[in-house]
N, C-alpha and C positions, 0 to 999 in steps of 0.2 A: 330372626331379624334384629339388627342393631339400630340404635337411634342416637344421633348426636343432637343435643338440645342446647341452644344458646338463648338465654333469657335476659333481657334488659341489660346487656353488656355495655359498660361505660369504661373508658380507659383514657389515660393521659400519657403524653410524651413530653419530657422536659417541662412539666407543669401545665401544658396546654391540653385541654380535652379534645380528643380526636374522635373517639367513638362515643356517641351520645344516646345510646339505647338500642343496641342491635338485638333483634329477635329473629331466630332462624331455627327450623327443625329439619334435619336431613335424615332420611332412612336408607337402609341398605339398598343398593342398586339405583338410587336416584342421582341425577345430575342437576345441581343448582348453579346457575350462572349468576355471578354478581358483577354488574357493570356500573360504572360511575365516572364522573369527570376527575381530572387530576386534583389531588388534595381531598378527595371525598372520604378517605380512610380505608381504602381497599387493602393496601399492603400492611397497614397497621392492624387491621382485622386478622390477617394471616399470621402476623408476628405474635399477636396476643394469644391466639389459639395455641400456638406452639410454645409459648412461654419465653420468648426472646427477651434478653436483658434490656433494660431501659424503658420498658413499657409497664405502666402501673394500672392495674385493674382497680377501679374505685367502687364499682358495684356490679351486681349481676352474677350470673352463673353460667358455667359450661359443663355439661355432663355427657358422658358417653356410657350408655346403658345404665344410667343412674349413678355412675361414679363421678365424683368431683375432679375434673381435670385441672382446675385452677390450683388445687392443693398439691399438684405434682410438679417435679422438675421436668424439663424438656424430655430427657431420655425415658422417663417413666410414661409420659404421654405417648411417645413413639411405641413403646412396648405394649401399651394398652390398646393401640390400634389406630393412632393418628399419624399422618405422614404429610410432610410439606415438600412440594416441588418448588424450589425457589426461583424467583425471577432472574436473579444473578447467582448461579450455582457457585458455591464456595470451592476454592482450590485447597487441597489438603496435601501438601508435600510430605513424602515419606510414608504415606498410607495408601496401599494399593486397593483398587476397587474390589477385587476378589477377597482380599483380607477383610475389608469393611463389611461386605455382605456375609462372610462366614461368621464374623463376630455377632452381627445382627441376628442371624439365624440362631446362633447358640443362646443369645439373650432371650429369645422367644421359645426356647426349649425344643427347637427343631433339629433333627438329625441332619448332618452335613454330608452324608454319604453320597447323595445324588446332586450335590450343589454344583460341581464342575459342569456336568451335563446340562443342568438347568440354566446356568449362566450363558453357556454357548447358545443354547436354543433361544433364550430370550434376546440375546444380542443380535442374532441373525434375524429374528422376527421383526426387530425394529430397525434393521439395516445399520447396526452399530458394529464396527470391527471388533470381533471377539478378542483380538490381541491387545486391545486397549484396556481390558479389565485387569491386566497385569501391570498397568501403569498407575502412577499416583493419581488420586481422585481429582479429576478435572484439570490437571496440570498440563499445559500446552495443548489443550483441546480447543477446537473451534467452537463458536457459539452453538451450532447445530449439534456437534458431538456432545457437548455438555448436556444439552436438553435430552438427547437420546439416552445418554448415560443415566440421567436422573429418572427418566421414564422407565428404563430397564430395571433400575433398583426398585422402583415402585412396584413393578410387576412381580419381581422376585420376593419382595417382603410381604406382599398381600395384606396390606393394612385393612382395617374396617372402613376408614374414611381417609380421603386424600384432599389436601388443599393445593390447588394449582395456582400459584401466584404468577399470572401473566406467562403461562406456558408458551404463548405465541411470540413473546418478545425476542427479537433477533433471529427468528427462524425463516428459512426460505420455504417455498411452497412444499417441497418434498418432505423436509424434516417436520414441518407442521402437520402434514397429513399423517406421517408415520406415528408421531407422538400422540396426536389426537385420537387416531383410530385404535392405538394400543390401550389407551385409557378407556375408550368406549367399550372395547372388548372386555376389559376387566370389570366393568359395571355389569356385564351380562354373564361372564364366566365365573367371577368370584364375588358377585354382589357388592362390589366396591361402591361406596357412596362418595360422591365427588362434589367439592365446592370449587367452581371454576371462576377465578378472578380474571377478567379480561376487559379490554377497551373495545374490542372489535368483534363483530358477528362472524367474521370469516372462520375463526376457530370452531364456532358452533355448527358449522356445516358438517364436520366430521365427528365432533364430540357433541352429540345431540342432547340439549338440555330438556329436562322435564319441567323445570321452573326457571324463570328469569326474574332477577330482583334488581331494582335500580337503587343504588346507594348514593345519597347526597348528604353532605355535612354530618357524616358519622352514623347515619341510620338509614334503614330501608324505607323508601318513601312510596314505592309501588312494586307489586309482584304480579306475575302472570305467567302465561305459557310462552313457548318459543316465539309467538307472534309479537311479544313485547320487544324482543331484540330487533325485529324488522321495523317496528314503529320507531325505535331509537335511531336506527340507521337513517330513517326518513326525516325525522323531526329534530334529532340532536337532543342534548341534555337540557336545552332551554325550555323544553316542554315539561320538565319535571322540576318541582321546587321542593326545597327541604323544609 
């Protein structure tokens, strides 16, 4: 079993403190939903975990199986087992999806002998046209295709932990169901641990959380089981204070 531990994480953006003391422990196979109002720090949390430029960690720690992730550049965090599905997937002209996955497998010491078949199988499983893997990453894809593409990559790379930054953003009902269910399956089949950042409980109908956390003003103010998302739907964020 792997463990991702975040302790008293504080971070600033352009000199303004956004994360004010994040504490979270995620274990293999667990799904943790993080919900909060606009400006609460949800996307900042995702960016800080992956080491995005422009975000400064001022205190705290992030460890994966006892290894200090904050001391690593982004690519090393990915190889160590951390993966981010972005709210707005980046377009990478000139780099094909299959080439990207091949290099990622090689960086992890995995044989690419069965890669082509695995890509087709995963693409079909999530209703993503397999022909699109020979196109540049996310270029000229619809919003739903981009999220299916990102979810397919997650399934192929098999990280220890995934951060889903508003996976449901811009998705129709079918794409949302396909992506959410594939991540849910990964938590069971591959013991993926998932941090699910979302505004809405709809995503959590197919990607079932073990824990729900309410983020307000850069820190978690309340945690509970799935019923906490139902309470949030009924009462709104006004019921929680930072």
